[in-house]
DRENRODREN-711685 format. One record per residue (C-alpha): residue number from 0; chain; x, y, z. Coordinates in steps of 0.2 Angstrom, whole numbers, plus 5000, padded with zeros to 4 digits. Example, Ala and Ser with C-alpha at 12.3 -4.5 7.8 and 13.67 -1.06 7.14 Angstrom:
{site 0,'A',{5062,4978,5039}},
{site 1,'A',{5068,4995,5036}},
***
This chain:
{site 0,'A',{5676,5318,5641}},
{site 1,'A',{5686,5334,5638}},
{site 2,'A',{5685,5331,5619}},
{site 3,'A',{5666,5329,5620}},
{site 4,'A',{5665,5345,5631}},
{site 5,'A',{5676,5354,5619}},
{site 6,'A',{5665,5349,5604}},
{site 7,'A',{5650,5354,5613}},
{site 8,'A',{5657,5371,5617}},
{site 9,'A',{5662,5373,5598}},
{site 10,'A',{5645,5368,5593}},
{site 11,'A',{5637,5381,5605}},
{site 12,'A',{5649,5394,5599}},
{site 13,'A',{5645,5390,5581}},
{site 14,'A',{5626,5391,5584}},
{site 15,'A',{5628,5407,5593}},
{site 16,'A',{5638,5414,5578}},
{site 17,'A',{5625,5408,5566}},
{site 18,'A',{5612,5417,5576}},
{site 19,'A',{5622,5433,5577}},
{site 20,'A',{5624,5433,5558}},
{site 21,'A',{5605,5431,5556}},
{site 22,'A',{5601,5449,5551}},
{site 23,'A',{5585,5458,5545}},
{site 24,'A',{5578,5453,5528}},
{site 25,'A',{5567,5465,5519}},
{site 26,'A',{5555,5465,5504}},
{site 27,'A',{5546,5479,5496}},
{site 28,'A',{5531,5477,5484}},
{site 29,'A',{5523,5491,5475}},
{site 30,'A',{5507,5485,5467}},
{site 31,'A',{5493,5490,5456}},
{site 32,'A',{5476,5486,5463}},
{site 33,'A',{5460,5488,5453}},
{site 34,'A',{5445,5486,5465}},
{site 35,'A',{5427,5488,5461}},
{site 36,'A',{5419,5499,5474}},
{site 37,'A',{5402,5497,5483}},
{site 38,'A',{5393,5503,5498}},
{site 39,'A',{5384,5518,5506}},
{site 40,'A',{5391,5535,5510}},
{site 41,'A',{5382,5547,5521}},
{site 42,'A',{5393,5562,5525}},
{site 43,'A',{5379,5571,5534}},
{site 44,'A',{5364,5565,5543}},
{site 45,'A',{5352,5578,5535}},
{site 46,'A',{5355,5570,5518}},
{site 47,'A',{5350,5552,5513}},
{site 48,'A',{5364,5540,5511}},
{site 49,'A',{5371,5538,5493}},
{site 50,'A',{5373,5520,5487}},
{site 51,'A',{5385,5515,5474}},
{site 52,'A',{5391,5499,5465}},
{site 53,'A',{5404,5502,5453}},
{site 54,'A',{5414,5490,5442}},
{site 55,'A',{5433,5491,5439}},
{site 56,'A',{5430,5499,5422}},
{site 57,'A',{5419,5513,5430}},
{site 58,'A',{5431,5516,5444}},
{site 59,'A',{5445,5519,5432}},
{site 60,'A',{5435,5531,5422}},
{site 61,'A',{5433,5541,5438}},
{site 62,'A',{5449,5538,5447}},
{site 63,'A',{5459,5553,5451}},
{site 64,'A',{5474,5545,5459}},
{site 65,'A',{5480,5529,5467}},
{site 66,'A',{5495,5522,5476}},
{site 67,'A',{5498,5505,5484}},
{site 68,'A',{5514,5497,5493}},
{site 69,'A',{5518,5483,5504}},
{site 70,'A',{5533,5481,5515}},
{site 71,'A',{5539,5465,5525}},
{site 72,'A',{5554,5463,5537}},
{site 73,'A',{5560,5447,5545}},
{site 74,'A',{5573,5442,5557}},
{site 75,'A',{5573,5423,5562}},
{site 76,'A',{5555,5420,5566}},
{site 77,'A',{5550,5438,5569}},
{site 78,'A',{5540,5447,5556}},
{site 79,'A',{5535,5465,5554}},
{site 80,'A',{5521,5469,5540}},
{site 81,'A',{5516,5485,5533}},
{site 82,'A',{5504,5490,5519}},
{site 83,'A',{5499,5507,5512}},
{site 84,'A',{5484,5511,5501}},
{site 85,'A',{5478,5528,5494}},
{site 86,'A',{5464,5531,5481}},
{site 87,'A',{5455,5547,5476}},
{site 88,'A',{5439,5546,5465}},
{site 89,'A',{5425,5557,5459}},
{site 90,'A',{5409,5552,5451}},
{site 91,'A',{5391,5558,5447}},
{site 92,'A',{5377,5551,5457}},
{site 93,'A',{5360,5554,5463}},
{site 94,'A',{5347,5551,5476}},
{site 95,'A',{5328,5554,5478}},
{site 96,'A',{5319,5565,5491}},
{site 97,'A',{5302,5556,5493}},
{site 98,'A',{5286,5566,5492}},
{site 99,'A',{5280,5575,5508}},
{site 100,'A',{5264,5583,5514}},
{site 101,'A',{5265,5601,5521}},
{site 102,'A',{5250,5611,5526}},
{site 103,'A',{5238,5600,5515}},
{site 104,'A',{5250,5602,5500}},
{site 105,'A',{5259,5588,5493}},
{site 106,'A',{5277,5591,5487}},
{site 107,'A',{5281,5578,5474}},
{site 108,'A',{5297,5568,5475}},
{site 109,'A',{5313,5576,5468}},
{site 110,'A',{5327,5567,5459}},
{site 111,'A',{5343,5576,5465}},
{site 112,'A',{5359,5575,5455}},
{site 113,'A',{5375,5575,5466}},
{site 114,'A',{5394,5574,5464}},
{site 115,'A',{5402,5562,5475}},
{site 116,'A',{5421,5563,5480}},
{site 117,'A',{5429,5550,5491}},
{site 118,'A',{5447,5550,5496}},
{site 119,'A',{5453,5535,5506}},
{site 120,'A',{5470,5531,5513}},
{site 121,'A',{5475,5517,5525}},
{site 122,'A',{5491,5511,5533}},
{site 123,'A',{5492,5494,5541}},
{site 124,'A',{5506,5490,5553}},
{site 125,'A',{5507,5473,5562}},
{site 126,'A',{5520,5462,5570}},
{site 127,'A',{5521,5444,5573}},
{site 128,'A',{5529,5427,5574}},
{site 129,'A',{5531,5412,5562}},
{site 130,'A',{5523,5398,5571}},
{site 131,'A',{5527,5387,5556}},
{site 132,'A',{5543,5390,5547}},
{site 133,'A',{5548,5376,5535}},
{site 134,'A',{5555,5377,5518}},
{site 135,'A',{5539,5373,5509}},
{site 136,'A',{5527,5381,5521}},
{site 137,'A',{5527,5397,5532}},
{site 138,'A',{5513,5403,5544}},
{site 139,'A',{5514,5420,5552}},
{site 140,'A',{5502,5425,5566}},
{site 141,'A',{5501,5444,5567}},
{site 142,'A',{5493,5458,5578}},
{site 143,'A',{5493,5477,5575}},
{site 144,'A',{5483,5492,5569}},
{site 145,'A',{5476,5500,5554}},
{site 146,'A',{5475,5519,5552}},
{site 147,'A',{5462,5526,5541}},
{site 148,'A',{5460,5543,5534}},
{site 149,'A',{5444,5546,5524}},
{site 150,'A',{5437,5562,5516}},
{site 151,'A',{5419,5561,5509}},
{site 152,'A',{5410,5575,5500}},
{site 153,'A',{5394,5577,5491}},
{site 154,'A',{5390,5593,5481}},
{site 155,'A',{5373,5597,5474}},
{site 156,'A',{5376,5607,5458}},
{site 157,'A',{5358,5613,5455}},
{site 158,'A',{5344,5622,5465}},
{site 159,'A',{5331,5610,5471}},
{site 160,'A',{5313,5618,5471}},
{site 161,'A',{5303,5617,5487}},
{site 162,'A',{5319,5613,5497}},
{site 163,'A',{5327,5630,5501}},
{site 164,'A',{5336,5623,5517}},
{site 165,'A',{5344,5608,5508}},
{site 166,'A',{5362,5610,5509}},
{site 167,'A',{5371,5612,5493}},
{site 168,'A',{5386,5603,5499}},
{site 169,'A',{5391,5592,5514}},
{site 170,'A',{5408,5585,5518}},
{site 171,'A',{5417,5575,5532}},
{site 172,'A',{5435,5571,5536}},
{site 173,'A',{5439,5557,5549}},
{site 174,'A',{5454,5549,5555}},
{site 175,'A',{5454,5533,5566}},
{site 176,'A',{5463,5518,5571}},
{site 177,'A',{5457,5500,5571}},
{site 178,'A',{5465,5486,5580}},
{site 179,'A',{5468,5470,5570}},
{site 180,'A',{5473,5452,5571}},
{site 181,'A',{5478,5442,5556}},
{site 182,'A',{5488,5428,5548}},
{site 183,'A',{5499,5426,5533}},
{site 184,'A',{5504,5410,5524}},
{site 185,'A',{5516,5405,5510}},
{site 186,'A',{5516,5389,5501}},
{site 187,'A',{5531,5385,5490}},
{site 188,'A',{5524,5375,5475}},
{site 189,'A',{5541,5373,5466}},
{site 190,'A',{5558,5382,5467}},
{site 191,'A',{5551,5397,5457}},
{site 192,'A',{5532,5397,5460}},
{site 193,'A',{5523,5400,5477}},
{site 194,'A',{5506,5405,5484}},
{site 195,'A',{5503,5418,5497}},
{site 196,'A',{5488,5421,5507}},
{site 197,'A',{5484,5435,5520}},
{site 198,'A',{5469,5439,5530}},
{site 199,'A',{5465,5451,5545}},
{site 200,'A',{5450,5457,5554}},
{site 201,'A',{5448,5471,5567}},
{site 202,'A',{5439,5487,5572}},
{site 203,'A',{5429,5479,5586}},
{site 204,'A',{5420,5496,5589}},
{site 205,'A',{5436,5505,5593}},
{site 206,'A',{5436,5514,5577}},
{site 207,'A',{5426,5505,5564}},
{site 208,'A',{5412,5494,5569}},
{site 209,'A',{5421,5481,5558}},
{site 210,'A',{5435,5480,5546}},
{site 211,'A',{5443,5465,5536}},
{site 212,'A',{5453,5461,5521}},
{site 213,'A',{5459,5445,5512}},
{site 214,'A',{5473,5444,5499}},
{site 215,'A',{5478,5429,5488}},
{site 216,'A',{5493,5430,5476}},
{site 217,'A',{5502,5418,5465}},
{site 218,'A',{5521,5423,5464}},
{site 219,'A',{5535,5419,5452}},
{site 220,'A',{5553,5421,5456}},
{site 221,'A',{5563,5429,5442}},
{site 222,'A',{5579,5430,5452}},
{site 223,'A',{5583,5427,5470}},
{site 224,'A',{5579,5446,5473}},
{site 225,'A',{5565,5450,5461}},
{site 226,'A',{5548,5442,5460}},
{site 227,'A',{5532,5446,5451}},
{site 228,'A',{5514,5442,5458}},
{site 229,'A',{5496,5442,5452}},
{site 230,'A',{5481,5439,5463}},
{site 231,'A',{5465,5446,5471}},
{site 232,'A',{5462,5458,5486}},
{site 233,'A',{5446,5462,5495}},
{site 234,'A',{5445,5475,5509}},
{site 235,'A',{5430,5482,5519}},
{site 236,'A',{5426,5494,5533}},
{site 237,'A',{5410,5499,5542}},
{site 238,'A',{5411,5516,5551}},
{site 239,'A',{5396,5525,5559}},
{site 240,'A',{5400,5538,5571}},
{site 241,'A',{5394,5556,5575}},
{site 242,'A',{5384,5558,5559}},
{site 243,'A',{5396,5550,5547}},
{site 244,'A',{5391,5533,5540}},
{site 245,'A',{5403,5524,5528}},
{site 246,'A',{5400,5506,5523}},
{site 247,'A',{5412,5502,5510}},
{site 248,'A',{5419,5487,5501}},
{site 249,'A',{5433,5486,5488}},
{site 250,'A',{5438,5471,5479}},
{site 251,'A',{5447,5467,5463}},
{site 252,'A',{5463,5460,5455}},
{site 253,'A',{5481,5465,5458}},
{site 254,'A',{5498,5464,5451}},
{site 255,'A',{5514,5468,5459}},
{site 256,'A',{5533,5467,5459}},
{site 257,'A',{5544,5462,5474}},
{site 258,'A',{5562,5467,5478}},
{site 259,'A',{5571,5458,5492}},
{site 260,'A',{5586,5464,5500}},
***
């Protein structure tokens, strides 16, 4: 009896020691994301919204700067997830002012050239728990927030006849926070190959009306601490408050490298 009790105490102490040695594990993934861009931007209510639909090649022609990074920390079944994106682009666009009737005179419609500048950065931070934690499959449930900072500007480089009060430029800068809920799954295909999927949804009117994203990657283990990945990411938000209307979708391929430590 005493021997079994002693064995039980030793086993409990060993389990406690193993748990005490379970330290945080981190991975950092800088990545290149090449999204196409589509949606509507209306920086000021007096101007009509500008609709755009640009492919990856067209975006690269007008891209001024971009930076993307993902960070994950784990301890036992607890996980902290962070993602940062920044992109700044400038492009030429146009809109049409429809014809109007003033004092019996018809003013014809006018085609107005505009320069559109959009700077968008977002930071997603979420924490959660691995509800499934097996060698071949891991499923994390997450909750957190996404911080947005968006600058939108429209410049009209020419004088528009018959519209002297039309502003030559309009710009808005907004920062807001969206609550999000999400899930992340990893499927181990072989010792060196794996699939990772991540999705979240949020906004709920707190900042954006809606925001969501979905990411899928296939990953290859080069060493125990170094991985390469390729996949696809789609991200969207719909924000409409105080005269600023932004309905934007971004989607395209990505490649990245992951360092674990």
